[in-house]
PyMOL Python script that loads the backbone (N, CA, C, O; Angstrom):
from pymol import cmd

cmd.read_pdbstr("""\
ATOM      1  N   UNK A   1      39.245-139.124-203.331  1.00  0.00           N
ATOM      2  CA  UNK A   1      40.035-138.713-203.979  1.00  0.00           C
ATOM      3  C   UNK A   1      39.313-139.408-205.437  1.00  0.00           C
ATOM      4  O   UNK A   1      38.328-140.141-205.528  1.00  0.00           O
ATOM      5  N   UNK A   2      40.042-138.973-206.295  1.00  0.00           N
ATOM      6  CA  UNK A   2      40.047-138.927-208.539  1.00  0.00           C
ATOM      7  C   UNK A   2      40.858-139.097-208.322  1.00  0.00           C
ATOM      8  O   UNK A   2      41.874-138.559-207.883  1.00  0.00           O
ATOM      9  N   UNK A   3      40.007-141.133-209.046  1.00  0.00           N
ATOM     10  CA  UNK A   3      40.883-142.181-210.161  1.00  0.00           C
ATOM     11  C   UNK A   3      42.003-141.559-210.834  1.00  0.00           C
ATOM     12  O   UNK A   3      41.695-140.536-211.446  1.00  0.00           O
ATOM     13  N   UNK A   4      42.992-141.836-210.876  1.00  0.00           N
ATOM     14  CA  UNK A   4      44.194-141.209-212.296  1.00  0.00           C
ATOM     15  C   UNK A   4      44.516-141.935-213.482  1.00  0.00           C
ATOM     16  O   UNK A   4      45.080-143.029-213.451  1.00  0.00           O
ATOM     17  N   UNK A   5      44.037-141.125-214.925  1.00  0.00           N
ATOM     18  CA  UNK A   5      44.050-141.772-215.764  1.00  0.00           C
ATOM     19  C   UNK A   5      45.371-142.201-215.870  1.00  0.00           C
ATOM     20  O   UNK A   5      46.282-141.427-215.577  1.00  0.00           O
ATOM     21  N   UNK A   6      45.687-143.843-216.420  1.00  0.00           N
ATOM     22  CA  UNK A   6      47.030-144.692-216.880  1.00  0.00           C
ATOM     23  C   UNK A   6      46.432-144.175-218.277  1.00  0.00           C
ATOM     24  O   UNK A   6      45.307-143.949-218.724  1.00  0.00           O
ATOM     25  N   UNK A   7      47.726-144.103-218.731  1.00  0.00           N
ATOM     26  CA  UNK A   7      47.864-144.002-220.202  1.00  0.00           C
ATOM     27  C   UNK A   7      49.540-144.428-220.527  1.00  0.00           C
ATOM     28  O   UNK A   7      50.592-143.856-220.238  1.00  0.00           O
ATOM     29  N   UNK A   8      49.216-145.814-221.324  1.00  0.00           N
ATOM     30  CA  UNK A   8      50.268-146.603-221.804  1.00  0.00           C
ATOM     31  C   UNK A   8      50.775-145.679-222.577  1.00  0.00           C
ATOM     32  O   UNK A   8      50.428-144.511-222.747  1.00  0.00           O
ATOM     33  N   UNK A   9      51.888-146.485-223.174  1.00  0.00           N
ATOM     34  CA  UNK A   9      53.465-146.130-223.991  1.00  0.00           C
ATOM     35  C   UNK A   9      52.429-146.602-225.125  1.00  0.00           C
ATOM     36  O   UNK A   9      51.700-147.589-225.025  1.00  0.00           O
ATOM     37  N   UNK A  10      52.516-145.343-226.703  1.00  0.00           N
ATOM     38  CA  UNK A  10      52.139-146.023-227.633  1.00  0.00           C
ATOM     39  C   UNK A  10      53.214-147.638-228.092  1.00  0.00           C
ATOM     40  O   UNK A  10      54.035-148.090-227.295  1.00  0.00           O
ATOM     41  N   UNK A  11      52.942-148.300-229.548  1.00  0.00           N
ATOM     42  CA  UNK A  11      54.078-148.966-229.102  1.00  0.00           C
ATOM     43  C   UNK A  11      54.350-148.365-230.793  1.00  0.00           C
ATOM     44  O   UNK A  11      53.701-147.750-231.639  1.00  0.00           O
ATOM     45  N   UNK A  12      55.653-148.942-230.665  1.00  0.00           N
ATOM     46  CA  UNK A  12      56.209-148.318-232.440  1.00  0.00           C
ATOM     47  C   UNK A  12      55.598-148.818-233.405  1.00  0.00           C
ATOM     48  O   UNK A  12      55.014-149.892-233.259  1.00  0.00           O
ATOM     49  N   UNK A  13      55.597-148.137-234.629  1.00  0.00           N
ATOM     50  CA  UNK A  13      55.534-148.751-235.583  1.00  0.00           C
ATOM     51  C   UNK A  13      55.437-150.118-235.851  1.00  0.00           C
ATOM     52  O   UNK A  13      56.652-150.286-235.961  1.00  0.00           O
ATOM     53  N   UNK A  14      54.942-151.309-236.058  1.00  0.00           N
ATOM     54  CA  UNK A  14      55.308-153.212-236.053  1.00  0.00           C
ATOM     55  C   UNK A  14      56.013-153.735-235.213  1.00  0.00           C
ATOM     56  O   UNK A  14      57.066-154.335-235.427  1.00  0.00           O
ATOM     57  N   UNK A  15      55.164-153.438-233.542  1.00  0.00           N
ATOM     58  CA  UNK A  15      55.771-154.038-233.183  1.00  0.00           C
ATOM     59  C   UNK A  15      54.588-153.935-232.030  1.00  0.00           C
ATOM     60  O   UNK A  15      54.678-153.938-230.802  1.00  0.00           O
ATOM     61  N   UNK A  16      52.988-153.806-233.263  1.00  0.00           N
ATOM     62  CA  UNK A  16      52.437-154.832-233.283  1.00  0.00           C
ATOM     63  C   UNK A  16      51.809-156.544-233.557  1.00  0.00           C
ATOM     64  O   UNK A  16      50.771-157.167-233.337  1.00  0.00           O
ATOM     65  N   UNK A  17      53.215-156.807-234.191  1.00  0.00           N
ATOM     66  CA  UNK A  17      53.502-158.405-234.659  1.00  0.00           C
ATOM     67  C   UNK A  17      53.206-157.870-235.901  1.00  0.00           C
ATOM     68  O   UNK A  17      53.295-158.859-236.628  1.00  0.00           O
ATOM     69  N   UNK A  18      52.852-156.748-236.741  1.00  0.00           N
ATOM     70  CA  UNK A  18      52.428-156.745-238.127  1.00  0.00           C
ATOM     71  C   UNK A  18      53.447-156.151-238.839  1.00  0.00           C
ATOM     72  O   UNK A  18      54.417-155.466-238.516  1.00  0.00           O
ATOM     73  N   UNK A  19      53.112-156.469-239.635  1.00  0.00           N
ATOM     74  CA  UNK A  19      54.908-155.537-240.511  1.00  0.00           C
ATOM     75  C   UNK A  19      54.199-154.947-241.922  1.00  0.00           C
ATOM     76  O   UNK A  19      53.373-155.630-242.528  1.00  0.00           O
ATOM     77  N   UNK A  20      54.625-153.545-242.405  1.00  0.00           N
ATOM     78  CA  UNK A  20      53.972-153.154-243.560  1.00  0.00           C
ATOM     79  C   UNK A  20      55.421-153.427-245.017  1.00  0.00           C
ATOM     80  O   UNK A  20      56.639-153.349-244.858  1.00  0.00           O
ATOM     81  N   UNK A  21      54.769-153.693-246.106  1.00  0.00           N
ATOM     82  CA  UNK A  21      55.569-153.832-246.767  1.00  0.00           C
ATOM     83  C   UNK A  21      54.580-152.931-248.345  1.00  0.00           C
ATOM     84  O   UNK A  21      53.545-152.275-248.230  1.00  0.00           O
ATOM     85  N   UNK A  22      55.376-153.226-249.720  1.00  0.00           N
ATOM     86  CA  UNK A  22      54.443-152.798-250.254  1.00  0.00           C
ATOM     87  C   UNK A  22      54.250-154.353-251.807  1.00  0.00           C
ATOM     88  O   UNK A  22      55.271-154.987-252.070  1.00  0.00           O
ATOM     89  N   UNK A  23      53.415-154.567-252.293  1.00  0.00           N
ATOM     90  CA  UNK A  23      53.325-155.578-253.643  1.00  0.00           C
ATOM     91  C   UNK A  23      53.255-155.408-254.290  1.00  0.00           C
ATOM     92  O   UNK A  23      53.983-154.430-254.452  1.00  0.00           O
ATOM     93  N   UNK A  24      52.503-155.789-255.708  1.00  0.00           N
ATOM     94  CA  UNK A  24      52.397-155.594-257.299  1.00  0.00           C
ATOM     95  C   UNK A  24      51.290-155.886-257.304  1.00  0.00           C
ATOM     96  O   UNK A  24      51.192-155.861-256.078  1.00  0.00           O
ATOM     97  N   UNK A  25      50.181-156.192-257.667  1.00  0.00           N
ATOM     98  CA  UNK A  25      49.231-157.444-257.829  1.00  0.00           C
ATOM     99  C   UNK A  25      48.598-157.082-259.381  1.00  0.00           C
ATOM    100  O   UNK A  25      48.535-155.995-259.956  1.00  0.00           O
ATOM    101  N   UNK A  26      48.232-158.207-259.742  1.00  0.00           N
ATOM    102  CA  UNK A  26      47.459-157.587-260.580  1.00  0.00           C
ATOM    103  C   UNK A  26      45.942-156.960-260.910  1.00  0.00           C
ATOM    104  O   UNK A  26      44.974-157.619-260.530  1.00  0.00           O
ATOM    105  N   UNK A  27      45.759-155.908-261.493  1.00  0.00           N
ATOM    106  CA  UNK A  27      44.222-155.424-261.493  1.00  0.00           C
ATOM    107  C   UNK A  27      43.617-155.891-261.280  1.00  0.00           C
ATOM    108  O   UNK A  27      43.014-155.148-260.505  1.00  0.00           O
ATOM    109  N   UNK A  28      42.741-157.358-261.337  1.00  0.00           N
ATOM    110  CA  UNK A  28      41.639-157.944-261.700  1.00  0.00           C
ATOM    111  C   UNK A  28      42.336-159.175-260.476  1.00  0.00           C
ATOM    112  O   UNK A  28      41.544-160.019-260.058  1.00  0.00           O
ATOM    113  N   UNK A  29      43.692-159.210-259.997  1.00  0.00           N
ATOM    114  CA  UNK A  29      43.112-160.207-258.267  1.00  0.00           C
ATOM    115  C   UNK A  29      42.603-158.132-257.587  1.00  0.00           C
ATOM    116  O   UNK A  29      41.580-158.251-256.913  1.00  0.00           O
ATOM    117  N   UNK A  30      42.946-156.946-257.627  1.00  0.00           N
ATOM    118  CA  UNK A  30      42.591-155.974-256.815  1.00  0.00           C
ATOM    119  C   UNK A  30      40.843-155.837-256.637  1.00  0.00           C
ATOM    120  O   UNK A  30      40.089-155.529-255.714  1.00  0.00           O
ATOM    121  N   UNK A  31      40.678-156.270-258.136  1.00  0.00           N
ATOM    122  CA  UNK A  31      38.874-156.128-258.160  1.00  0.00           C
ATOM    123  C   UNK A  31      38.730-156.836-257.710  1.00  0.00           C
ATOM    124  O   UNK A  31      37.686-156.562-257.117  1.00  0.00           O
ATOM    125  N   UNK A  32      39.161-158.326-257.278  1.00  0.00           N
ATOM    126  CA  UNK A  32      38.723-159.619-256.768  1.00  0.00           C
ATOM    127  C   UNK A  32      38.661-159.730-254.856  1.00  0.00           C
ATOM    128  O   UNK A  32      38.038-160.247-253.929  1.00  0.00           O
ATOM    129  N   UNK A  33      39.416-159.135-255.068  1.00  0.00           N
ATOM    130  CA  UNK A  33      39.743-158.621-253.681  1.00  0.00           C
ATOM    131  C   UNK A  33      38.580-157.697-252.860  1.00  0.00           C
ATOM    132  O   UNK A  33      38.216-157.786-251.687  1.00  0.00           O
ATOM    133  N   UNK A  34      38.033-156.556-254.191  1.00  0.00           N
ATOM    134  CA  UNK A  34      37.669-155.769-253.263  1.00  0.00           C
ATOM    135  C   UNK A  34      36.026-155.833-253.298  1.00  0.00           C
ATOM    136  O   UNK A  34      35.220-155.102-252.722  1.00  0.00           O
ATOM    137  N   UNK A  35      35.771-157.114-254.291  1.00  0.00           N
ATOM    138  CA  UNK A  35      34.237-157.755-254.866  1.00  0.00           C
ATOM    139  C   UNK A  35      34.407-158.265-253.488  1.00  0.00           C
ATOM    140  O   UNK A  35      33.553-157.822-252.721  1.00  0.00           O
ATOM    141  N   UNK A  36      35.309-159.109-252.931  1.00  0.00           N
ATOM    142  CA  UNK A  36      35.137-159.957-251.673  1.00  0.00           C
ATOM    143  C   UNK A  36      35.000-159.624-250.100  1.00  0.00           C
ATOM    144  O   UNK A  36      34.398-159.855-249.052  1.00  0.00           O
ATOM    145  N   UNK A  37      35.836-159.037-250.628  1.00  0.00           N
ATOM    146  CA  UNK A  37      35.848-157.653-249.129  1.00  0.00           C
ATOM    147  C   UNK A  37      34.215-156.807-248.554  1.00  0.00           C
ATOM    148  O   UNK A  37      33.693-156.256-247.585  1.00  0.00           O
ATOM    149  N   UNK A  38      33.950-157.267-250.134  1.00  0.00           N
ATOM    150  CA  UNK A  38      32.027-156.067-249.410  1.00  0.00           C
ATOM    151  C   UNK A  38      31.461-157.202-249.441  1.00  0.00           C
ATOM    152  O   UNK A  38      30.405-157.255-248.810  1.00  0.00           O
ATOM    153  N   UNK A  39      31.784-158.110-249.945  1.00  0.00           N
ATOM    154  CA  UNK A  39      30.758-159.719-249.837  1.00  0.00           C
ATOM    155  C   UNK A  39      30.936-160.110-248.122  1.00  0.00           C
ATOM    156  O   UNK A  39      30.316-160.928-247.443  1.00  0.00           O
ATOM    157  N   UNK A  40      31.705-159.456-247.866  1.00  0.00           N
ATOM    158  CA  UNK A  40      32.319-160.253-246.135  1.00  0.00           C
ATOM    159  C   UNK A  40      32.483-159.234-245.168  1.00  0.00           C
ATOM    160  O   UNK A  40      33.098-159.516-244.139  1.00  0.00           O
ATOM    161  N   UNK A  41      31.809-157.534-245.413  1.00  0.00           N
ATOM    162  CA  UNK A  41      32.117-157.124-244.965  1.00  0.00           C
ATOM    163  C   UNK A  41      33.645-156.554-243.747  1.00  0.00           C
ATOM    164  O   UNK A  41      33.723-155.968-242.667  1.00  0.00           O
ATOM    165  N   UNK A  42      34.348-156.989-244.464  1.00  0.00           N
ATOM    166  CA  UNK A  42      35.931-157.478-243.975  1.00  0.00           C
ATOM    167  C   UNK A  42      37.431-156.093-245.094  1.00  0.00           C
ATOM    168  O   UNK A  42      38.047-156.073-246.159  1.00  0.00           O
ATOM    169  N   UNK A  43      37.310-155.525-244.254  1.00  0.00           N
ATOM    170  CA  UNK A  43      38.917-154.635-245.583  1.00  0.00           C
ATOM    171  C   UNK A  43      39.272-155.348-246.051  1.00  0.00           C
ATOM    172  O   UNK A  43      39.117-156.552-245.843  1.00  0.00           O
ATOM    173  N   UNK A  44      40.014-154.694-247.032  1.00  0.00           N
ATOM    174  CA  UNK A  44      41.385-155.438-247.946  1.00  0.00           C
ATOM    175  C   UNK A  44      42.086-155.834-247.243  1.00  0.00           C
ATOM    176  O   UNK A  44      42.457-157.000-247.380  1.00  0.00           O
ATOM    177  N   UNK A  45      42.437-155.261-246.480  1.00  0.00           N
ATOM    178  CA  UNK A  45      44.324-156.181-246.272  1.00  0.00           C
ATOM    179  C   UNK A  45      43.624-157.159-245.021  1.00  0.00           C
ATOM    180  O   UNK A  45      44.277-158.198-244.923  1.00  0.00           O
ATOM    181  N   UNK A  46      42.730-157.117-244.261  1.00  0.00           N
ATOM    182  CA  UNK A  46      41.999-158.325-243.517  1.00  0.00           C
ATOM    183  C   UNK A  46      42.760-159.861-244.029  1.00  0.00           C
ATOM    184  O   UNK A  46      43.560-160.682-243.580  1.00  0.00           O
ATOM    185  N   UNK A  47      41.619-159.542-245.729  1.00  0.00           N
ATOM    186  CA  UNK A  47      41.299-160.175-245.913  1.00  0.00           C
ATOM    187  C   UNK A  47      42.945-161.139-246.684  1.00  0.00           C
ATOM    188  O   UNK A  47      43.359-162.251-246.355  1.00  0.00           O
ATOM    189  N   UNK A  48      43.388-160.407-247.487  1.00  0.00           N
ATOM    190  CA  UNK A  48      44.766-161.073-247.653  1.00  0.00           C
ATOM    191  C   UNK A  48      45.459-161.350-246.808  1.00  0.00           C
ATOM    192  O   UNK A  48      46.306-162.209-247.053  1.00  0.00           O
ATOM    193  N   UNK A  49      45.391-160.568-245.041  1.00  0.00           N
ATOM    194  CA  UNK A  49      45.649-161.249-244.110  1.00  0.00           C
ATOM    195  C   UNK A  49      45.473-163.166-243.963  1.00  0.00           C
ATOM    196  O   UNK A  49      46.300-163.954-243.504  1.00  0.00           O
ATOM    197  N   UNK A  50      44.146-163.442-244.518  1.00  0.00           N
ATOM    198  CA  UNK A  50      43.495-164.115-244.494  1.00  0.00           C
ATOM    199  C   UNK A  50      43.620-164.994-245.498  1.00  0.00           C
ATOM    200  O   UNK A  50      43.411-166.207-245.473  1.00  0.00           O
ATOM    201  N   UNK A  51      43.909-164.434-246.226  1.00  0.00           N
ATOM    202  CA  UNK A  51      44.044-165.840-247.720  1.00  0.00           C
ATOM    203  C   UNK A  51      45.658-166.142-247.654  1.00  0.00           C
ATOM    204  O   UNK A  51      46.071-167.302-247.655  1.00  0.00           O
ATOM    205  N   UNK A  52      46.719-164.774-247.584  1.00  0.00           N
ATOM    206  CA  UNK A  52      48.650-165.753-246.796  1.00  0.00           C
ATOM    207  C   UNK A  52      48.571-166.573-245.823  1.00  0.00           C
ATOM    208  O   UNK A  52      49.350-167.520-245.727  1.00  0.00           O
ATOM    209  N   UNK A  53      47.568-166.320-244.913  1.00  0.00           N
ATOM    210  CA  UNK A  53      47.639-167.366-243.490  1.00  0.00           C
ATOM    211  C   UNK A  53      46.731-168.768-244.583  1.00  0.00           C
ATOM    212  O   UNK A  53      47.075-169.865-244.142  1.00  0.00           O
ATOM    213  N   UNK A  54      46.298-168.831-245.114  1.00  0.00           N
ATOM    214  CA  UNK A  54      45.544-170.371-245.236  1.00  0.00           C
ATOM    215  C   UNK A  54      46.547-170.987-246.340  1.00  0.00           C
ATOM    216  O   UNK A  54      46.785-172.192-246.429  1.00  0.00           O
ATOM    217  N   UNK A  55      47.060-170.060-247.107  1.00  0.00           N
ATOM    218  CA  UNK A  55      47.777-170.080-248.578  1.00  0.00           C
ATOM    219  C   UNK A  55      49.225-170.936-247.396  1.00  0.00           C
ATOM    220  O   UNK A  55      49.219-172.149-247.188  1.00  0.00           O
ATOM    221  N   UNK A  56      50.040-170.215-246.941  1.00  0.00           N
ATOM    222  CA  UNK A  56      50.842-170.504-246.068  1.00  0.00           C
ATOM    223  C   UNK A  56      50.612-172.597-245.291  1.00  0.00           C
ATOM    224  O   UNK A  56      51.146-173.677-245.540  1.00  0.00           O
ATOM    225  N   UNK A  57      49.563-172.115-244.374  1.00  0.00           N
ATOM    226  CA  UNK A  57      49.142-173.608-243.845  1.00  0.00           C
ATOM    227  C   UNK A  57      49.502-174.471-244.306  1.00  0.00           C
ATOM    228  O   UNK A  57      50.327-175.323-243.974  1.00  0.00           O
ATOM    229  N   UNK A  58      48.506-174.226-245.679  1.00  0.00           N
ATOM    230  CA  UNK A  58      48.104-174.961-246.986  1.00  0.00           C
ATOM    231  C   UNK A  58      48.772-175.426-248.602  1.00  0.00           C
ATOM    232  O   UNK A  58      48.491-176.130-249.573  1.00  0.00           O
ATOM    233  N   UNK A  59      49.927-174.411-248.059  1.00  0.00           N
ATOM    234  CA  UNK A  59      51.109-175.069-248.763  1.00  0.00           C
ATOM    235  C   UNK A  59      52.009-176.565-249.181  1.00  0.00           C
ATOM    236  O   UNK A  59      52.173-177.309-248.214  1.00  0.00           O
ATOM    237  N   UNK A  60      52.315-176.822-249.881  1.00  0.00           N
ATOM    238  CA  UNK A  60      53.387-178.533-249.828  1.00  0.00           C
ATOM    239  C   UNK A  60      54.562-178.394-250.462  1.00  0.00           C
ATOM    240  O   UNK A  60      54.442-178.729-251.641  1.00  0.00           O
ATOM    241  N   UNK A  61      55.878-177.968-250.126  1.00  0.00           N
ATOM    242  CA  UNK A  61      56.916-177.719-251.354  1.00  0.00           C
ATOM    243  C   UNK A  61      57.578-179.311-251.701  1.00  0.00           C
ATOM    244  O   UNK A  61      57.503-180.371-251.080  1.00  0.00           O
ATOM    245  N   UNK A  62      58.314-178.894-253.117  1.00  0.00           N
ATOM    246  CA  UNK A  62      58.714-180.603-253.715  1.00  0.00           C
ATOM    247  C   UNK A  62      59.786-180.184-253.141  1.00  0.00           C
ATOM    248  O   UNK A  62      60.782-180.906-253.092  1.00  0.00           O
TER     249      UNK A  62
END
""", "prot")
cmd.dss("prot")
cmd.show_as("cartoon", "prot")
cmd.util.cbc("prot")
cmd.orient("prot")
């Protein structure tokens, strides 16, 4: 008897815990991100998430 191939339902966009949105940033910031991405072998998106998470965890509101 052959084993069945079970294919789960694909998550709808946004159900993976991520949300897509646009931001405007300086060209110099993009260049810096690209340089960092190249140096670390990470995507720009992955770096932005790491940097934002770090900033949120380490900021203080006065």
